[in-house]
C-alpha positions, 0 to 999 in steps of 0.5 A: 899804110899797112899792118907790116910795121912799115911806116912813112920811111921819111919820118924820124922822131926827135929821139932818133934825130938826136941820138942818131938812131942808136937808142931808138925805140922805133927803129931796128939796128939796120934803121928800119922802122919796127914798132914792137919794142916801142909798143912794149915801152909804151904799154909796159915800161914804167920808167924812162923808156915809157916817156921816150915812147909816149914822146915818140908816139906823140910826135908820130901822131902830129908828123907822120899819120900813116906811121901812127896808124901802123903803130896803133895796128901793131899795138892793138895786136900786142895788147894783153888786156882791156886796160891796154886798148883803152890806154891806146884809145884815149891817147894816140888813137883820139889825137890821130883822129883829131888831127888827121882823121880824114887821112887815116879813117879809110885804113882804120875802117879796113882793119876794123872790118876784119879785127874784132879787137881793133873794133873794140879799141876804136869803140873806146875813143872819145872826141865827137866834139874834137873829131871831123863830123864825117870821120866821126860817122864813119867811126861810128859805122866801123864799131857798129858790128861790135864788140864795144867797150861800153855804150858811153854817150861820148864814144862812137858806141853810144846807144849800143848797149846790146854790143858791149862785150861781155867778160868772157868775149873780151877774154876770148878776144885776147886769147885769139891770134890777132890779125897780124898773126902773132900769138900772145 
């Protein structure tokens, strides 16, 4: 798993399987995986493409955890607001941690060490009662440096009131170039 948009090559979502990849949200014209269009559809589209993107990401989380972790890194880098981060944290991130936490937590920890925006997203997950306790403990440690979304007791940032991101800090996070090097 890397931050280079290269998920597990053997995985194809149902949309790609049945459309032959022609109308794919997660593949380029040459068949290579690319998450930029998928992220845009997932976070910005209001219509059919958003529904297709949700289906694709849901399938990816279930069948290709490495690809899903890569998607989340790319998606976090393309977020332009706290709302975007929360959509990812409360959806595919929670589902990925619940289903494949022990497999993906090492990669998520590495990204969290170098990307405060990613740490912020991780801090918005819920699911302590659904996520493996060892994975949850590592998630708590990964978000501990802050910033965190809130100190809600259902999140790995429970009790971290001093690390809650202030509005000017959030604005600065979204103004900075993310780890993947793209400007917003």
